C-alpha positions as CSV (number, residue, x, y, z in Angstrom):
1,M,-48.7,25.4,-62.2
2,S,-47.4,23.4,-59.2
3,N,-45.0,20.6,-59.8
4,S,-45.9,19.0,-56.5
5,V,-47.3,15.5,-56.4
6,F,-48.9,13.3,-53.7
7,I,-46.2,10.8,-52.5
8,I,-47.3,7.8,-50.5
9,D,-44.7,5.5,-48.9
10,L,-46.3,2.1,-49.0
11,D,-43.8,0.6,-46.6
12,S,-44.4,3.3,-43.9
13,C,-48.2,3.5,-44.0
14,T,-49.7,1.4,-41.2
15,G,-53.4,1.8,-42.3
16,C,-54.3,3.8,-39.2
17,Y,-56.9,5.8,-41.2
18,A,-55.9,9.2,-39.7
19,C,-55.7,10.7,-43.2
20,K,-59.2,9.4,-44.0
21,I,-60.7,10.7,-40.8
22,A,-59.0,14.1,-41.2
23,C,-60.2,14.4,-44.8
24,K,-63.7,13.5,-43.8
25,D,-63.7,16.0,-41.0
26,R,-62.4,18.8,-43.2
27,A,-64.9,18.1,-45.9
28,G,-67.8,17.8,-43.4
29,L,-68.9,14.5,-44.9
30,A,-71.5,12.1,-43.5
31,D,-70.3,8.9,-42.0
32,D,-71.2,6.9,-45.1
33,M,-69.2,9.2,-47.5
34,D,-65.4,9.4,-48.1
35,L,-63.2,11.4,-50.4
36,L,-60.1,9.4,-49.4
37,Q,-59.9,5.6,-49.3
38,V,-57.3,3.4,-47.6
39,V,-57.2,0.1,-49.4
40,Q,-55.5,-2.9,-47.9
41,H,-53.2,-5.1,-50.1
42,E,-51.2,-8.2,-49.5
43,D,-47.9,-8.7,-51.3
44,G,-45.7,-11.8,-51.6
45,T,-46.5,-15.5,-50.9
46,Y,-46.5,-17.4,-47.7
47,P,-44.4,-17.5,-45.6
48,E,-43.0,-14.1,-46.8
49,T,-46.0,-11.9,-47.0
50,K,-46.3,-8.2,-46.4
51,L,-49.5,-6.2,-45.8
52,Y,-49.5,-2.7,-47.2
53,Y,-52.0,0.1,-47.6
54,R,-52.7,2.2,-50.6
55,V,-54.1,5.7,-50.0
56,I,-56.4,6.7,-52.9
57,H,-58.1,10.0,-53.5
58,C,-58.3,12.5,-56.4
59,F,-54.8,12.7,-57.8
60,H,-55.6,15.9,-59.9
61,C,-54.6,14.1,-63.2
62,S,-52.8,15.8,-66.1
63,D,-55.6,14.6,-68.4
64,P,-58.6,14.1,-66.0
65,P,-61.3,12.0,-67.7
66,C,-63.8,13.4,-65.2
67,A,-63.4,16.9,-66.8
68,G,-63.7,15.5,-70.4
69,N,-66.9,13.6,-69.5
70,C,-68.7,16.5,-67.8
71,P,-71.4,17.8,-70.1
72,T,-71.6,21.2,-68.3
73,K,-67.9,21.8,-68.0
74,A,-68.3,22.0,-64.2
75,I,-64.9,20.3,-63.8
76,S,-61.6,22.0,-64.8
77,K,-58.0,22.3,-64.0
78,A,-56.8,25.4,-62.1
79,E,-53.4,27.1,-62.9
80,N,-52.0,25.3,-59.8
81,G,-52.8,21.9,-61.4
82,L,-55.6,21.0,-59.1
83,V,-58.8,19.7,-60.6
84,N,-61.9,21.6,-59.3
85,I,-65.7,21.1,-59.5
86,E,-67.9,24.2,-59.8
87,K,-70.8,23.0,-57.8
88,D,-73.2,25.6,-59.3
89,K,-72.6,24.1,-62.8
90,C,-73.0,20.4,-61.7
91,I,-76.3,18.8,-62.8
92,G,-75.7,15.6,-60.9
93,C,-75.6,13.3,-64.0
94,G,-72.8,11.2,-62.5
95,K,-70.7,11.0,-65.7
96,C,-67.6,12.2,-63.9
97,I,-68.0,9.4,-61.3
98,K,-68.1,6.8,-64.0
99,A,-65.1,8.3,-65.8
100,C,-62.8,8.4,-62.8
101,P,-60.8,5.1,-62.7
102,F,-59.8,5.8,-59.0
103,D,-63.4,6.1,-57.7
104,A,-62.4,9.5,-56.3
105,I,-65.7,11.3,-57.0
106,I,-68.8,11.0,-54.9
107,M,-72.4,12.3,-55.2
108,L,-73.6,14.3,-52.3
109,K,-77.2,14.0,-51.0
110,D,-78.0,17.2,-52.9
111,K,-77.0,15.5,-56.2
112,V,-73.8,17.5,-56.6
113,A,-70.6,15.8,-57.4
114,H,-67.8,16.2,-54.9
115,K,-64.1,15.2,-54.7
116,C,-60.8,16.1,-53.0
117,D,-60.0,19.7,-53.8
118,G,-56.3,19.1,-52.9
119,C,-56.9,21.4,-49.9
120,A,-56.3,24.3,-52.3
121,N,-57.1,26.9,-49.6
122,E,-54.5,25.4,-47.3
123,I,-51.8,25.1,-50.0
124,T,-52.4,28.8,-50.9
125,I,-51.4,29.8,-47.4
126,G,-48.3,27.5,-47.3
127,L,-49.7,24.5,-45.5
128,T,-49.7,20.9,-46.8
129,P,-53.0,19.1,-47.4
130,T,-55.0,18.0,-44.3
131,C,-54.5,14.3,-45.0
132,I,-50.7,14.7,-45.1
133,R,-50.6,16.8,-41.9
134,A,-52.7,14.1,-40.1
135,C,-50.4,11.2,-40.9
136,P,-48.6,10.3,-37.6
137,I,-46.0,8.1,-39.5
138,R,-45.2,10.8,-42.1
139,A,-45.9,8.2,-44.9
140,L,-47.8,10.9,-47.0
141,H,-46.2,13.9,-48.6
142,Y,-47.1,16.6,-51.1
143,E,-44.0,18.0,-52.7
144,A,-41.9,18.2,-55.9
145,I,-40.2,15.0,-56.8
146,S,-36.6,15.0,-55.8
147,G,-33.7,12.5,-55.9
148,S,-33.6,12.3,-52.1
149,L,-37.1,10.7,-52.2
150,F,-35.6,7.8,-54.0
151,Q,-32.6,7.1,-51.8
152,N,-34.1,3.9,-50.3
153,R,-37.3,3.7,-52.3
154,L,-38.4,2.5,-55.7
155,Q,-41.5,3.6,-57.6
156,D,-44.3,1.0,-57.2
157,K,-44.9,-0.5,-60.6
158,D,-48.1,-2.2,-59.5
159,F,-50.0,1.0,-59.6
160,N,-52.1,1.4,-62.7
161,D,-52.1,5.1,-63.7
162,H,-54.6,4.5,-66.6
163,N,-52.3,6.8,-68.7
164,I,-54.0,9.9,-67.5
165,G,-51.1,11.4,-65.5
166,P,-52.3,11.2,-61.9
167,R,-50.1,13.4,-59.7
168,V,-49.2,10.6,-57.3
169,L,-46.1,8.6,-56.6
170,Y,-46.3,5.3,-54.6
171,L,-42.9,4.2,-53.2
172,K,-41.7,0.9,-51.9
173,R,-38.4,-0.1,-50.2
174,K,-35.7,-1.3,-52.5
175,I,-35.3,-4.4,-50.4
176,R,-38.5,-5.8,-49.0
177,L,-38.2,-6.9,-45.3
């Protein structure tokens, strides 16, 4: 099982949406559908405010509620830790969509649930996921957690992980500018 996690540097992300566009393109989604969201937040109080962007997609949780709520067992964890949907087993009931606290699952027009697959085929050949490669600022990473990541950053305590073990780490600067 992979010990890699999605790492998002909140102070580096500029909200350019390159990750979202690349993900949409890779997945071949219609304009009105997204597997990755870029959510804008404001931090602080006037006159010291900071705008930041939180990238959200399927975080391939340790205890994914989507899998536990799927009546046909179409959702499961692979050995590499990625959570997968077997489309031929999906009956389109939407229970997985309601169970996901990150709104990371969508229903395609053919009534089959769909979500980020972690770019499993790309990871298998040694690439990082598409959204990460598309980030021009290098605010997104997919790697094992190491001490060097925390040199000038702290884990964002505002992120609610819903106690389901999402494989994501949001980082902020130690000293906010």
